[in-house]
C-alpha positions in Angstrom: 1.9 33.1 8.8 0.1 30.2 7.0 -3.7 30.1 7.0 -6.1 28.2 5.0 -7.5 29.9 1.1 -10.5 28.4 0.5 -10.0 29.4 -3.3 -7.2 26.9 -3.7 -5.5 29.1 -6.2 -2.3 30.2 -4.1 -1.6 26.7 -2.5 -1.8 25.2 -6.2 0.4 28.3 -7.6 2.6 27.5 -4.5 2.9 24.1 -5.0 3.4 23.7 -8.7 5.9 26.4 -8.6 8.3 24.3 -6.5 11.8 23.6 -8.0 14.9 21.6 -6.3 17.8 23.6 -5.1 20.2 23.4 -2.6 19.6 25.1 0.7 20.9 24.1 4.6 18.8 21.6 6.8 16.8 23.9 8.6 15.8 25.9 5.8 14.5 22.7 3.9 12.5 21.4 7.5 10.9 24.3 7.5 10.1 24.6 3.7 9.0 20.5 3.8 6.8 21.5 7.0 5.2 24.0 5.1 4.1 22.2 2.1 2.7 19.8 4.2 1.0 21.7 6.3 -0.7 22.9 3.3 -1.7 19.2 2.3 -2.5 18.3 5.8 -5.2 21.3 5.5 -6.3 21.6 2.0 -8.2 18.1 1.6 -9.6 19.1 -1.5 -6.0 20.3 -3.0 -6.8 17.7 -5.5 -10.5 17.6 -6.1 -11.9 16.6 -9.6 -14.1 19.8 -9.1 -11.8 22.2 -8.9 -9.3 21.5 -12.0 -9.8 19.7 -15.3 -8.7 15.9 -15.0 -5.3 16.5 -17.0 -4.8 19.6 -15.0 -5.5 17.4 -11.7 -2.7 15.0 -12.7 -0.2 17.3 -13.5 -0.3 18.7 -10.0 -0.8 15.0 -8.2 2.2 13.6 -10.4 4.3 17.0 -9.9 3.7 17.3 -6.5 4.6 13.3 -5.9 7.4 13.4 -8.2 9.3 16.1 -6.0 8.5 14.7 -2.7 9.9 11.3 -3.7 12.8 13.0 -5.2 13.8 15.0 -2.0 13.3 12.0 0.0 15.9 10.0 -2.0 18.0 12.8 -1.8 17.6 14.1 1.8 17.8 10.3 3.1 21.3 9.4 2.8 23.5 7.4 5.4 24.5 9.3 8.2 20.7 11.4 7.8 18.4 8.9 9.9 18.4 11.4 12.8 18.2 14.6 10.3 15.1 16.7 11.0 15.1 17.3 7.0 14.4 13.7 6.3 11.6 13.6 9.2 9.8 17.0 7.2 10.0 15.1 4.0 8.8 12.1 6.1 6.0 14.0 7.1 5.6 15.4 3.8 5.1 11.9 1.8 2.4 10.8 4.8 0.7 13.3 4.2 0.7 13.2 0.4 -0.3 9.7 0.5 -3.0 10.6 2.6 -4.5 13.4 0.1 -3.5 10.4 -2.8 -5.3 7.7 -1.9 -7.8 10.1 -1.6 -7.8 10.9 -5.2 -6.8 7.8 -6.5 -9.9 6.0 -4.9 -12.2 9.1 -6.9 -10.5 8.2 -9.9 -11.5 4.3 -9.4 -15.3 5.3 -9.8 -15.2 7.0 -12.9 -14.3 5.2 -16.6 -12.0 6.5 -19.2 -8.9 7.7 -16.8 -6.6 4.3 -17.1 -3.9 6.4 -17.9 -4.9 8.7 -14.8 -4.9 6.0 -12.1 -1.8 4.6 -13.7 -0.1 7.5 -12.9 -1.1 8.2 -9.3 -0.6 4.6 -8.9 2.9 4.4 -9.8 4.0 7.5 -7.1 2.1 5.4 -4.5 4.2 1.9 -5.0 7.2 4.2 -4.8 6.2 6.1 -1.7 6.0 2.3 -0.2 9.3 1.4 -1.4 10.2 4.4 0.3 8.8 4.1 3.7 9.8 0.4 3.6 13.1 1.0 3.1 12.9 3.3 6.3 11.4 0.5 8.3 13.7 -2.7 7.0 16.4 -2.3 9.9 13.9 -2.2 12.4 12.4 -5.3 11.3 15.5 -7.0 11.3 16.7 -5.9 14.9 18.9 -3.6 13.8 17.1 -0.5 13.5 17.7 0.3 17.3 21.3 0.1 17.3 21.7 3.5 16.0 19.9 5.2 18.7 22.2 3.8 21.6 24.9 6.4 20.6 23.2 9.3 19.3 21.4 12.3 21.6 18.4 12.4 22.9 17.2 14.8 20.0 17.7 12.6 17.5 16.8 9.3 18.9 13.0 11.6 18.6 13.4 12.4 15.5 14.5 8.6 14.3 11.1 7.4 16.2 9.0 10.7 14.1 10.8 9.4 10.8 9.5 5.7 11.2 6.0 7.3 12.8 5.0 8.5 9.4 6.6 5.6 7.7 3.8 3.5 9.1 1.0 5.9 8.5 2.5 6.0 4.8 1.7 1.7 5.1 -1.5 2.3 7.2 -3.1 4.8 4.6 -2.3 2.2 1.4 -3.4 -0.6 2.8 -6.7 1.4 4.1 -7.3 2.6 0.1 -8.4 0.8 -3.3 -4.7 0.4 -3.9 -4.7 -2.6 -1.7 -6.8 -4.0 -4.9 -4.4 -3.1 -7.5 -3.1 -6.1 -9.1 0.5 -5.7 -9.3 0.6 -6.1 -5.5 2.8 -3.0 -4.7 1.2 -3.0 -1.1 2.4 -6.8 -0.5 5.6 -7.0 -1.7 7.4 -3.3 0.1 6.3 -1.2 -3.2 7.5 -4.1 -5.8 5.2 -3.8 -8.7 4.7 -6.9 -10.6 4.3 -6.9 -14.4 2.3 -9.6 -16.2 0.8 -10.1 -19.8 -2.4 -8.6 -20.6 -4.2 -11.7 -22.3 -3.2 -13.6 -19.3 -5.8 -15.7 -17.5 -4.4 -15.6 -14.3 -7.1 -14.2 -11.6 -7.2 -11.2 -9.9 -6.2 -12.8 -6.6 -3.5 -14.9 -8.4 -2.2 -11.4 -9.5 -2.0 -9.2 -6.2 -1.1 -11.7 -3.5 2.2 -13.4 -4.7 4.6 -12.0 -2.1 4.5 -12.0 2.2 7.5 -9.3 2.3 5.3 -6.6 3.6 3.9 -8.9 6.2 7.3 -10.1 7.4 8.5 -6.7 7.0 6.0 -5.3 10.0 5.5 -8.6 12.1 9.6 -7.9 12.3 8.6 -4.2 13.7 6.2 -5.2 16.0 8.7 -7.7 17.8 11.8 -5.5 17.5 10.3 -2.0 17.4 10.3 0.0 20.5 7.9 0.2 23.1 6.5 4.0 21.6 6.3 2.9 18.4 5.4 -0.7 19.0 1.3 0.1 18.4 1.9 2.1 15.7 4.0 -0.7 13.9 0.7 -2.9 15.1 -1.4 -1.1 13.4 0.0 -1.5 10.0 -0.1 -4.6 10.2 -3.8 -4.5 11.3 -4.4 -2.7 8.3 -2.4 -5.1 5.8 -4.4 -7.8 7.4 -7.8 -5.9 6.7 -6.1 -5.0 3.4 -5.5 -9.6 2.7 -9.0 -10.2 3.8 -10.4 -7.1 1.3 -8.9 -9.0 -1.4 -9.7 -12.8 -1.0 -13.3 -11.5 -0.3 -13.3 -9.3 -3.5 -11.8 -12.4 -5.5 -14.3 -14.9 -4.1 -17.9 -12.5 -4.8 -16.3 -11.9 -8.3 -15.7 -16.1 -8.8 -19.3 -16.2 -7.0 -20.8 -13.9 -9.8 -19.1 -15.5 -12.7 -19.9 -19.0 -11.4 -23.9 -17.5 -11.2 -23.7 -16.2 -14.6 -22.0 -19.3 -16.2 -25.5 -21.3 -14.0 -27.8 -19.1 -15.5 -26.5 -19.6 -19.0 -26.6 -23.1 -18.9 -30.3 -22.9 -17.4 -31.5 -20.4 -20.2 -30.4 -23.2 -22.8 -32.6 -26.4 -23.4 -31.0 -29.4 -25.0 -32.7 -31.1 -27.6 -32.3 -34.5 -28.1 -29.8 -34.2 -30.8 -27.4 -31.9 -28.6 -23.7 -34.2 -28.5 -23.2 -35.2 -24.8 -19.7 -34.5 -25.0 -19.5 -31.3 -26.4 -18.5 -29.4 -23.6 -15.7 -31.2 -22.0 -13.2 -28.8 -23.0 -15.1 -26.0 -21.8 -16.0 -28.1 -18.5 -12.1 -28.6 -18.4 -10.9 -25.2 -18.6 -13.0 -24.1 -15.9 -11.8 -27.0 -13.6 -8.6 -26.1 -14.9 -8.8 -22.3 -13.7 -10.2 -23.7 -10.5 -7.2 -25.7 -9.4 -5.3 -22.8 -10.5 -6.7 -20.7 -7.8 -6.8 -23.2 -5.2 -2.6 -23.9 -5.9 -2.3 -20.2 -5.3 -4.6 -20.4 -2.2 -2.5 -23.2 -0.8 0.6 -21.2 -1.8 -0.3 -18.1 0.2 -0.9 -20.4 3.4 2.0 -22.0 3.1 3.8 -18.8 2.7 2.2 -17.3 5.7 2.0 -20.6 8.1 5.9 -20.2 9.2 6.0 -16.4 9.4 2.5 -16.9 11.9 4.3 -19.7 13.5 7.5 -17.9 14.3 5.6 -14.6 15.6 3.6 -16.3 18.3 6.3 -17.9 20.1 6.6 -17.5 23.5 9.7 -15.6 23.2 8.0 -13.2 20.7 6.6 -9.8 22.4 3.2 -10.3 23.3 1.9 -7.7 20.3 3.7 -10.0 17.9 1.5 -13.2 19.5 -1.5 -11.8 19.4 -0.9 -10.2 15.5 -0.2 -13.7 14.5 -3.3 -15.1 16.4 -5.3 -12.3 14.5 -4.0 -13.2 11.5 -4.7 -16.9 11.9 -8.2 -16.5 12.8 -9.2 -13.7 10.5 -7.3 -15.0 7.3 -5.5 -18.4 7.4 -8.2 -20.1 8.7 -10.7 -18.6 5.8 -7.7 -19.7 3.5 -8.0 -23.3 4.5 
């Protein structure tokens, strides 16, 4: 029987010794459930105090890579109601919960940029897998596969989507939502940008509303049992948007305060050229205009989505979500 090992050594060795081999569905489902239980009941499995930085990275990346590989291998056409897929979705949910805690801890440290990049890639790929599961339900085709299936298969499909909603919620509530590549907002697709770019954090992150569109579709088309889970994921994504906008506004205010203090400290003389700072001021205005354009672009992208979701033909949960997004985000963007 399973029990928690306070020394963590047994669990770490068991996780790192996992290897892929062909087994039947029943065996793989049991094994994946066991690993998920280990992750759920050991919150300090990747804790910085237990392992060195390199060892922690190896553990996190190895387990994450194996989980994503298993998810991709097991989720084949016709296996949407498989018990093994439900088990690996549960493992992915537990993994994201532990990795986001590990990622948040890394964000508070300096000199671990490579470590953060490795974990960020695992989290972004997890978002891709969760979005791939939820996309058919968003388009209204997810419920058609359950019509001719047994009650057990239908319940398994519900559990799989339930775990995927948990993945989205976990990622949206962590500091992963502030990542400049914006994987959370584009269904896991990371955007690259040159290192010497002058774009602000807001411009880099909020380039897409693909995840928002997907979740609004899930809220409208999801079965009644899972509709609260879809709404919870949508609320978490809203909080992530608000968090990015607030962080960007605070950074811009800090920069403006620094510039104003610099101008106050410099005492102009009569020989100072009054036209010397024109080019600098123009550059500052251009940056503000670029930021305004990005905000207007996000507003124009969200407005049709919220208008469609708030129509009377949509379910009540969809209409309430559209009102909440308009009140907490869209108004502040305008």
